[in-house]
MIDRENSE-538534 format. One record per residue: residue number from 1; x, y, z of N, C-alpha, C, O in turn. Coordinates in pm, 1 decimal. Each point is the difference from the previous one (the first is absolute). Layout:
residues N
{NUM, {X, Y, Z}, {X, Y, Z}, {X, Y, Z}, {X, Y, Z}}
...
end
This chain:
residues 148
{1, {-1939.7, 1035.0, 1316.0}, {-29.8, -60.8, -129.5}, {131.1, -23.2, -70.9}, {81.6, 91.9, -7.8}}
{2, {-57.2, -213.4, -45.3}, {120.2, -31.0, -71.6}, {-8.2, 44.2, -146.9}, {-101.7, -18.3, -67.0}}
{3, {207.6, 74.7, 21.5}, {8.0, 40.6, -142.9}, {81.4, -106.1, -66.8}, {108.6, -34.3, 46.7}}
{4, {-159.1, -18.4, -155.5}, {70.4, -106.1, -76.2}, {124.7, 63.3, -58.1}, {-2.3, 110.7, -53.8}}
{5, {112.6, -185.6, 66.6}, {126.1, 37.3, -58.9}, {40.1, -105.8, -99.0}, {-40.1, -115.2, 16.3}}
{6, {117.9, 148.0, -119.2}, {45.1, -87.2, -90.3}, {-70.2, 13.6, -133.6}, {-82.2, 89.7, -19.0}}
{7, {114.8, -179.0, -73.8}, {-60.7, 10.9, -130.9}, {-148.0, -10.9, -6.2}, {-58.6, -69.7, 82.9}}
{8, {-5.5, 133.4, -175.1}, {-146.1, -10.1, -21.1}, {-34.2, -140.0, -46.6}, {57.8, -47.4, -97.8}}
{9, {-148.8, -19.4, 163.6}, {-40.2, -132.8, -45.4}, {-32.3, -3.5, -146.6}, {-74.2, 83.7, -51.4}}
{10, {131.6, -183.0, -16.2}, {-29.6, -13.1, -142.1}, {96.0, 77.4, -91.6}, {-2.2, -17.7, -121.8}}
{11, {84.4, 101.7, 179.9}, {99.0, 77.6, -73.4}, {119.7, -86.9, -44.5}, {19.7, -111.8, 47.6}}
{12, {59.2, 168.4, -141.0}, {123.0, -68.5, -39.2}, {88.6, -21.5, 122.4}, {51.0, -110.2, 20.4}}
{13, {-32.5, 212.1, 60.0}, {84.2, -10.2, 121.0}, {-50.4, -111.7, 91.7}, {78.8, -77.6, 54.1}}
{14, {-210.7, 70.7, -37.6}, {-57.8, -105.5, 83.5}, {33.2, -137.0, -54.5}, {33.0, -90.0, 77.2}}
{15, {-40.6, 71.7, -205.9}, {34.3, -128.5, -62.0}, {146.3, -35.2, 12.8}, {33.9, -115.6, 25.3}}
{16, {51.5, 211.5, -42.0}, {144.4, -23.4, 15.8}, {25.5, -39.6, 143.4}, {71.3, -96.9, 26.0}}
{17, {-129.0, 171.1, 68.5}, {20.9, -27.3, 141.0}, {-47.2, -138.0, 34.8}, {69.4, -71.9, 71.7}}
{18, {-183.1, 32.6, -119.0}, {-47.9, -136.0, 27.0}, {96.6, -108.5, -50.9}, {29.5, -97.6, 69.0}}
{19, {17.7, 119.0, -191.7}, {96.0, -98.3, -57.3}, {129.9, -3.9, 80.1}, {58.7, -106.5, 18.7}}
{20, {-14.7, 221.9, 27.9}, {124.5, 6.3, 84.0}, {-22.0, -70.3, 129.6}, {89.3, -72.2, 44.5}}
{21, {-202.8, 88.2, 19.7}, {-29.2, -67.5, 128.1}, {3.3, -150.0, -23.4}, {57.3, -72.9, 81.0}}
{22, {-116.7, 24.6, -189.1}, {4.0, -146.0, -23.1}, {138.3, -47.8, -19.6}, {36.0, -106.6, 49.9}}
{23, {47.9, 184.8, -124.5}, {140.5, -42.1, -23.8}, {73.9, -2.5, 127.0}, {73.0, -96.1, 24.4}}
{24, {-85.6, 193.8, 59.0}, {69.5, 6.5, 127.9}, {-34.3, -120.9, 85.1}, {88.8, -61.1, 59.5}}
{25, {-219.2, 25.3, -52.8}, {-38.8, -117.8, 70.8}, {64.4, -129.4, -53.7}, {47.3, -84.8, 75.6}}
{26, {-47.7, 74.0, -208.5}, {63.0, -116.8, -62.9}, {146.5, -5.7, 29.6}, {56.1, -109.3, 7.4}}
{27, {9.0, 222.0, 10.0}, {143.2, 2.7, 27.9}, {30.0, -12.3, 149.8}, {116.5, 8.1, 38.8}}
{28, {-217.2, -27.3, 46.0}, {18.3, -19.3, 142.6}, {8.8, 125.7, 82.3}, {44.9, -2.3, 114.7}}
{29, {-88.0, 112.8, -173.5}, {-3.3, 129.1, 70.9}, {-141.3, 23.8, 52.0}, {-98.1, -46.4, -58.1}}
{30, {89.9, 121.1, 170.8}, {-126.2, 48.4, 56.6}, {-10.4, 143.3, -45.9}, {77.5, 84.0, 45.7}}
{31, {-169.2, -52.9, -133.5}, {-19.2, 136.0, -48.1}, {-106.5, 83.0, 75.4}, {-100.2, -52.5, 48.4}}
{32, {126.8, 183.8, -40.9}, {-96.9, 100.5, 45.3}, {-6.8, 109.3, -102.0}, {103.3, 42.9, -51.4}}
{33, {-219.7, 2.8, 20.9}, {-17.3, 115.5, -89.9}, {-6.8, 127.0, 80.1}, {-40.9, 0.0, 116.1}}
{34, {79.5, 103.9, -176.0}, {-8.0, 139.0, 59.9}, {61.4, -0.8, 136.7}, {-63.8, 39.3, 97.7}}
{35, {187.9, -84.0, -89.2}, {70.5, -9.6, 126.9}, {75.4, 132.4, 25.3}, {75.4, 46.4, -85.6}}
{36, {-96.4, 11.9, 200.8}, {61.9, 128.8, 35.7}, {137.4, -19.5, 61.7}, {15.7, -76.7, 95.0}}
{37, {82.1, 145.0, -148.3}, {135.0, -3.5, 49.0}, {22.2, 101.6, 110.5}, {-82.9, 89.4, 17.4}}
{38, {193.6, -99.9, 59.3}, {26.8, 97.4, 99.9}, {29.3, 141.3, -54.4}, {-11.0, 98.6, 72.7}}
{39, {47.8, -90.7, -199.3}, {19.2, 132.8, -63.4}, {-130.7, 62.8, -48.5}, {1.1, 97.2, -75.5}}
{40, {-113.1, -153.7, 119.3}, {-135.0, 46.4, -37.7}, {-44.9, -25.7, -140.3}, {-109.6, 40.7, -38.3}}
{41, {190.7, -106.9, -39.0}, {-33.4, -40.4, -134.3}, {-78.8, -128.5, 7.3}, {17.5, -77.1, 94.4}}
{42, {-103.1, 51.7, -190.3}, {-79.6, -120.7, -9.2}, {34.0, -75.3, -128.3}, {-13.6, 52.3, -110.7}}
{43, {58.9, -178.4, 129.2}, {39.1, -74.4, -119.2}, {-121.5, -81.1, -47.5}, {-88.6, -32.2, 79.2}}
{44, {85.6, 0.2, -207.5}, {-113.7, -68.7, -59.5}, {-6.8, -140.0, 56.8}, {-106.6, -43.7, 43.5}}
{45, {221.7, -29.8, -42.9}, {2.0, -134.9, 52.8}, {132.1, -16.2, 72.2}, {105.9, 31.3, -54.5}}
{46, {-112.4, -80.3, 177.3}, {120.9, -45.9, 75.0}, {-17.9, -143.7, 31.1}, {-111.0, -42.7, 31.9}}
{47, {215.0, -33.5, -39.7}, {-13.4, -141.6, 27.8}, {123.2, -47.8, 81.4}, {112.5, 45.1, -21.7}}
{48, {-138.3, -136.9, 114.7}, {102.0, -45.2, 93.2}, {12.6, -156.7, -21.2}, {-100.3, -70.8, -9.6}}
{49, {224.1, 22.9, 3.1}, {20.7, -142.3, -16.2}, {33.8, -64.4, 135.1}, {7.1, 70.1, 101.0}}
{50, {13.0, -197.1, -97.8}, {25.1, -73.5, 122.9}, {133.2, 34.5, 65.5}, {22.4, -25.9, 118.2}}
{51, {63.2, 83.7, -197.2}, {138.8, 47.1, 58.9}, {-3.3, 142.2, 47.9}, {100.9, 50.2, 49.7}}
{52, {-214.6, 17.3, -62.8}, {-10.0, 139.0, 39.1}, {47.3, 97.9, -101.4}, {31.4, 114.0, 34.3}}
{53, {-24.7, -155.0, -161.1}, {35.9, 90.2, -108.2}, {-122.3, 66.5, -54.4}, {-106.2, -60.9, -13.6}}
{54, {123.3, 191.2, -18.5}, {-113.8, 75.5, -53.6}, {15.3, 27.8, -150.9}, {107.9, 30.0, -51.1}}
{55, {-220.6, -41.8, -14.3}, {-10.3, 35.6, -140.4}, {-100.8, 118.2, -3.1}, {-105.0, -6.2, 64.0}}
{56, {136.7, 108.2, -135.5}, {-94.4, 112.0, -23.3}, {-27.1, 1.1, -149.0}, {92.0, -7.9, -81.4}}
{57, {-223.6, 18.2, 45.3}, {-38.9, 3.7, -136.6}, {-81.1, 123.8, -24.5}, {-100.5, 21.5, 67.8}}
{58, {140.1, 61.6, -163.0}, {-73.8, 118.1, -38.9}, {-75.0, -27.9, -123.7}, {61.8, -33.4, -101.1}}
{59, {-192.9, 44.5, 101.0}, {-90.2, -31.7, -112.3}, {-13.5, 124.7, -86.1}, {-31.6, 107.6, 50.9}}
{60, {55.2, -121.4, -180.8}, {-16.2, 109.9, -92.2}, {-98.0, -39.5, -109.7}, {25.6, -93.0, -76.6}}
{61, {-139.0, 164.8, 69.2}, {-106.4, -35.4, -89.1}, {12.8, 66.5, -139.2}, {-72.6, -37.0, -92.3}}
{62, {160.9, 131.0, 77.2}, {19.3, 69.8, -129.9}, {132.4, 67.8, 2.1}, {64.6, 12.6, 104.0}}
{63, {-22.8, 33.4, -226.3}, {122.3, 77.8, -11.8}, {-11.7, 127.9, 73.7}, {97.1, 42.7, 62.5}}
{64, {-213.8, 23.5, -65.8}, {-23.4, 126.2, 70.7}, {16.3, -23.9, 146.6}, {63.1, 81.8, 66.9}}
{65, {-116.0, -188.7, -12.1}, {8.0, -35.6, 142.1}, {149.2, -15.5, 37.8}, {43.8, 50.9, 103.2}}
{66, {32.1, -120.6, -186.8}, {145.5, -17.0, 25.8}, {74.0, 132.1, -0.2}, {77.5, 28.5, 91.2}}
{67, {-100.9, 51.6, -192.6}, {76.3, 124.4, -13.9}, {-35.4, 103.9, 100.9}, {81.7, 88.2, 26.2}}
{68, {-200.6, -92.9, 33.5}, {-40.0, 98.9, 97.8}, {43.7, -40.3, 142.8}, {-16.1, 77.6, 94.2}}
{69, {71.4, -199.9, -79.3}, {40.0, -48.8, 136.1}, {143.3, 32.1, 26.8}, {90.0, -56.6, -62.0}}
{70, {-67.9, 145.8, 152.5}, {139.8, 37.7, 38.2}, {36.3, -52.7, 137.2}, {109.4, 26.6, 50.0}}
{71, {-201.2, -101.9, 12.1}, {25.1, -40.1, 139.4}, {51.8, -143.5, 12.9}, {38.3, -40.2, 109.9}}
{72, {-35.7, -38.7, -218.7}, {36.2, -141.6, 17.2}, {140.4, -17.2, 52.9}, {27.3, -99.1, 67.7}}
{73, {62.8, 191.5, -95.8}, {134.8, -10.0, 55.0}, {-1.5, -5.5, 150.8}, {90.6, -58.0, 59.9}}
{74, {-189.9, 116.2, 3.1}, {-13.1, 4.9, 146.3}, {-35.0, -138.8, 58.8}, {4.3, -16.8, 121.8}}
{75, {-38.8, -83.0, -206.3}, {-34.6, -132.5, 45.4}, {119.4, -93.1, 8.5}, {-7.2, -103.8, 65.8}}
{76, {116.9, 139.1, -131.4}, {113.8, -89.3, -15.1}, {63.1, -40.5, 132.8}, {40.8, -114.9, 16.8}}
{77, {-32.7, 207.2, 76.0}, {59.5, -33.7, 132.0}, {-86.4, -84.6, 84.7}, {40.7, -42.6, 108.0}}
{78, {-160.5, 16.6, -154.2}, {-98.8, -79.5, 78.5}, {-25.1, -137.0, -65.3}, {-101.2, -63.6, 29.3}}
{79, {190.6, 17.7, -116.2}, {-15.5, -127.4, -66.1}, {136.2, -66.0, -24.1}, {102.5, 66.6, -14.8}}
{80, {-105.8, -198.9, 11.6}, {120.5, -74.1, -47.1}, {-1.0, -17.0, -146.1}, {103.9, -18.7, -63.3}}
{81, {-225.6, 25.5, 6.7}, {-23.0, -16.8, -145.1}, {-107.7, 96.4, -40.1}, {-104.3, 5.5, 65.2}}
{82, {125.8, 72.9, -173.0}, {-101.4, 92.9, -51.3}, {-34.2, -34.1, -138.3}, {86.7, -23.6, -84.1}}
{83, {-220.9, 20.5, 58.2}, {-54.6, -28.0, -132.8}, {-101.1, 105.9, -44.0}, {-69.2, 60.3, 82.1}}
{84, {62.5, -39.4, -212.0}, {-114.2, 63.9, -60.9}, {-87.5, -110.2, -56.6}, {51.8, -97.5, -54.3}}
{85, {-185.7, 111.0, 66.0}, {-91.3, -98.4, -60.2}, {-84.0, 78.7, -101.7}, {-54.7, 105.5, 32.2}}
{86, {45.5, -156.4, -151.4}, {-71.0, 69.5, -109.5}, {-78.5, -105.4, -78.1}, {20.6, -120.0, 18.4}}
{87, {-111.7, 166.3, -106.7}, {-71.2, -96.7, -87.1}, {81.6, -33.2, -127.0}, {108.9, 52.9, -22.1}}
{88, {-164.6, -139.9, -57.4}, {80.3, -48.4, -114.1}, {21.1, 106.9, -104.3}, {91.9, -13.3, -80.7}}
{89, {-174.4, 122.6, 77.2}, {9.8, 102.7, -102.7}, {99.9, 113.3, 39.3}, {31.2, 87.5, -80.8}}
{90, {15.9, -92.3, 203.0}, {89.5, 108.4, 49.7}, {133.1, -11.5, -70.3}, {51.8, -111.0, -12.7}}
{91, {7.1, 222.2, -34.6}, {133.1, -4.8, -59.8}, {110.5, -32.9, 103.0}, {34.6, 84.5, 82.5}}
{92, {17.8, -201.4, -87.4}, {92.1, -49.8, 105.6}, {129.3, 82.5, 4.9}, {63.1, 8.5, 105.3}}
{93, {-22.4, 53.0, -219.3}, {124.6, 71.4, 4.0}, {-5.6, 128.6, 84.8}, {104.2, 61.4, 23.1}}
{94, {-221.7, -19.6, 23.4}, {-12.7, 114.3, 88.0}, {45.6, -34.8, 143.9}, {41.6, 88.8, 74.5}}
{95, {-49.2, -212.7, -37.1}, {32.6, -42.0, 136.9}, {150.1, -0.9, 12.8}, {68.8, -57.7, -84.2}}
{96, {-14.6, 122.4, 191.2}, {146.2, 8.7, 20.6}, {59.0, -142.3, 8.8}, {-61.2, -91.3, 55.2}}
{97, {177.7, 76.8, -109.5}, {65.9, -136.9, -2.9}, {34.0, -54.0, 134.6}, {15.1, -121.0, 16.6}}
{98, {-2.5, 207.6, 80.2}, {36.3, -47.7, 133.7}, {-119.8, -33.1, 85.3}, {14.8, -22.2, 120.2}}
{99, {-133.3, 18.2, -178.5}, {-122.8, -32.1, 66.8}, {-49.8, -133.8, -56.7}, {19.6, -27.9, -118.4}}
{100, {-84.2, -55.6, 202.7}, {-58.4, -120.5, -51.9}, {-125.7, 34.7, -73.7}, {-55.1, 108.3, 19.7}}
{101, {5.9, -200.5, -107.6}, {-118.9, 25.1, -77.4}, {-88.4, -122.0, 2.8}, {43.5, -113.3, -20.6}}
{102, {-171.5, 141.5, 47.3}, {-106.4, -105.8, 3.8}, {-104.3, 44.1, -101.2}, {-44.9, 114.6, -0.2}}
{103, {8.3, -206.8, -84.3}, {-116.1, 17.2, -94.1}, {-113.4, -68.9, 61.6}, {13.7, -115.3, 40.8}}
{104, {-130.6, 181.2, -30.8}, {-118.7, -57.9, 71.2}, {-128.5, 41.0, -66.5}, {-9.3, 101.1, -69.6}}
{105, {-88.9, -184.0, 94.3}, {-141.3, 30.1, -23.9}, {-81.7, -48.9, 114.5}, {55.1, -36.3, 103.9}}
{106, {-185.0, 33.9, -118.8}, {-89.9, -36.9, 115.2}, {15.6, -149.4, 37.3}, {-45.4, -38.3, 107.8}}
{107, {104.0, -43.5, -187.0}, {-0.1, -141.8, 23.6}, {140.1, -52.2, 38.8}, {8.7, -97.5, 74.6}}
{108, {97.1, 157.1, -121.0}, {133.7, -46.4, 26.7}, {102.7, 105.3, -21.4}, {-28.9, 108.8, -49.7}}
{109, {152.2, -142.2, 88.5}, {108.7, 93.7, -14.3}, {127.1, -81.8, -17.3}, {4.0, -117.6, 36.3}}
{110, {99.6, 179.2, -91.5}, {126.1, -69.0, -19.3}, {110.9, 101.6, 17.1}, {-12.7, 114.5, -43.4}}
{111, {125.6, -157.4, 108.7}, {114.3, 84.2, 4.5}, {72.2, -16.1, -131.5}, {37.8, -110.6, -38.8}}
{112, {-18.9, 222.2, -29.6}, {69.7, -4.2, -127.7}, {146.0, 57.5, 12.9}, {85.1, -21.0, -86.5}}
{113, {-62.9, 90.8, 193.7}, {136.5, 44.3, 37.3}, {11.9, 0.2, 150.2}, {-70.3, 74.0, 68.8}}
{114, {158.7, -156.2, -18.0}, {15.1, -9.0, 144.4}, {51.0, 132.1, 58.3}, {74.6, 72.6, -65.8}}
{115, {-113.6, -43.1, 185.0}, {51.7, 118.8, 73.5}, {139.8, -27.4, 50.9}, {37.0, -114.1, 27.7}}
{116, {36.8, 216.6, -16.4}, {134.1, -6.9, 59.2}, {-16.7, 8.3, 154.0}, {-71.0, 86.2, 51.8}}
{117, {137.9, -177.5, 18.0}, {-9.3, -0.6, 145.9}, {69.7, 123.0, 57.3}, {113.1, 30.8, -37.8}}
{118, {-178.9, 37.8, 126.7}, {58.7, 112.0, 70.2}, {-47.2, -13.1, 145.4}, {-105.5, 52.4, 35.9}}
{119, {185.6, -124.0, 50.2}, {-44.1, -26.8, 130.9}, {-39.7, 119.8, 85.7}, {69.1, 101.9, -1.8}}
{120, {-178.2, -112.0, 76.3}, {-44.6, 104.6, 87.5}, {89.5, 15.5, 119.7}, {72.8, -91.5, 38.4}}
{121, {-79.5, 209.8, 20.4}, {62.5, 26.5, 130.5}, {-66.5, -85.9, 103.6}, {-122.3, -14.0, -3.5}}
{122, {197.5, -46.0, 97.9}, {-59.6, -92.1, 96.6}, {-102.0, 61.3, 92.2}, {-101.8, -62.0, 30.5}}
{123, {128.5, 186.2, 15.5}, {-104.8, 59.2, 88.5}, {-125.6, 35.1, -80.7}, {-111.5, -15.7, 49.7}}
{124, {127.9, 60.8, -167.7}, {-119.0, 28.2, -82.1}, {-80.4, -128.9, -27.6}, {-123.0, 0.8, 4.1}}
{125, {194.3, -110.5, -32.0}, {-64.0, -129.6, -22.1}, {-86.9, -41.3, 118.9}, {-115.1, -41.4, -14.6}}
{126, {177.6, 54.9, 136.9}, {-75.9, -38.6, 119.5}, {-125.5, 81.4, 17.6}, {-107.0, -55.2, 25.6}}
{127, {118.8, 190.8, -39.4}, {-110.7, 89.8, 11.8}, {-110.2, -31.3, -101.7}, {-118.4, -5.5, 33.3}}
{128, {161.4, -15.0, -158.3}, {-91.6, -27.0, -105.3}, {-64.0, -135.3, 9.4}, {-115.7, -15.3, -39.4}}
{129, {185.9, -83.9, 90.1}, {-59.7, -134.4, 22.4}, {-111.1, 10.3, 104.3}, {-107.4, -57.4, -17.9}}
{130, {131.2, 126.2, 120.5}, {-103.7, 24.0, 106.6}, {-121.8, 71.0, -58.7}, {-113.4, -42.1, 23.1}}
{131, {136.6, 152.3, -100.9}, {-107.6, 73.2, -58.9}, {-77.7, -88.0, -96.7}, {-122.9, 6.7, -4.1}}
{132, {191.0, -87.3, -72.1}, {-62.5, -90.6, -96.0}, {-88.9, -97.6, 74.6}, {-115.7, -17.3, -38.5}}
{133, {164.4, -47.2, 143.6}, {-74.9, -95.5, 78.9}, {-124.3, 68.2, 61.5}, {-110.0, -54.7, -7.6}}
{134, {126.8, 171.1, 67.0}, {-114.0, 71.7, 60.2}, {-104.4, 39.6, -106.0}, {-120.3, -13.8, 22.1}}
{135, {166.3, 60.9, -132.4}, {-93.6, 39.6, -111.8}, {-80.6, -119.7, -46.3}, {-121.6, 8.3, -17.0}}
{136, {191.7, -121.7, -3.4}, {-71.8, -119.4, -44.5}, {-100.1, -45.4, 107.4}, {-113.3, -36.0, -32.0}}
{137, {152.5, 37.7, 150.0}, {-93.7, -42.7, 116.7}, {-116.3, 96.7, 4.9}, {-114.6, -43.7, 10.2}}
{138, {138.6, 168.2, -16.9}, {-109.5, 95.3, 7.1}, {-97.9, -18.7, -116.3}, {-121.2, 5.4, 20.8}}
{139, {169.8, -26.4, -138.4}, {-82.0, -25.4, -117.7}, {-81.5, -127.6, 14.4}, {-117.2, -6.3, -37.1}}
{140, {180.6, -91.5, 90.2}, {-68.8, -130.4, 19.7}, {-108.3, 9.1, 102.2}, {-107.6, -57.4, -16.5}}
{141, {136.0, 131.4, 125.4}, {-106.9, 16.0, 100.9}, {-116.0, 81.7, -53.6}, {-113.7, -17.7, 43.8}}
{142, {140.5, 106.1, -136.9}, {-103.7, 80.8, -65.5}, {-89.8, -84.6, -84.3}, {-112.6, 40.9, -28.3}}
{143, {157.2, -159.0, -14.1}, {-88.8, -84.5, -85.6}, {-109.1, -55.9, 81.5}, {-109.4, -19.1, -53.1}}
{144, {129.6, -9.6, 180.5}, {-102.5, -57.9, 84.6}, {-85.1, 103.1, 68.6}, {-109.5, -32.1, 46.2}}
{145, {157.8, 160.1, -37.5}, {-72.8, 101.5, 63.7}, {22.7, 131.6, -75.0}, {102.9, 64.7, 19.1}}
{146, {-195.6, -25.6, -101.9}, {19.4, 117.7, -86.6}, {14.9, 129.6, 79.4}, {34.0, 102.0, -59.9}}
{147, {-57.2, -100.0, 189.2}, {22.0, 120.9, 75.0}, {138.6, 19.8, 49.3}, {33.0, 104.5, 56.2}}
{148, {54.0, -209.9, -77.8}, {141.6, 8.2, 41.1}, {78.3, 80.1, -96.6}, {120.5, 17.8, 18.0}}
end
């Protein structure tokens, strides 16, 4: 039996995530939600562009959610660009200046502060690209056969 992971449908986090996914698609990225890294951490959204660059987006639904998260630093080595995504009511000054910032809702999202590029290690990029492709393929095959 599969246990659902990710934001609760209809929650603030779910809406932010949906807006982020739409934005990534519009920007030419292929996004996956709840993508597991090799360090056993699971990122909210990982997206890959045509050149093999990774964006990692951490969704924060509230100030309490942001303040209680001490693991986001562990995502930085697994992305070329790192963003926080929050809703319009989130106090933007809480987000560290060296992180990108996306404002999102259920319908759309916008980059309000670009992320600083920090290129990934080449070996890690290769491993992660393969994991990303396999994860996407496995999820897609599960759409046609719920037992997969």
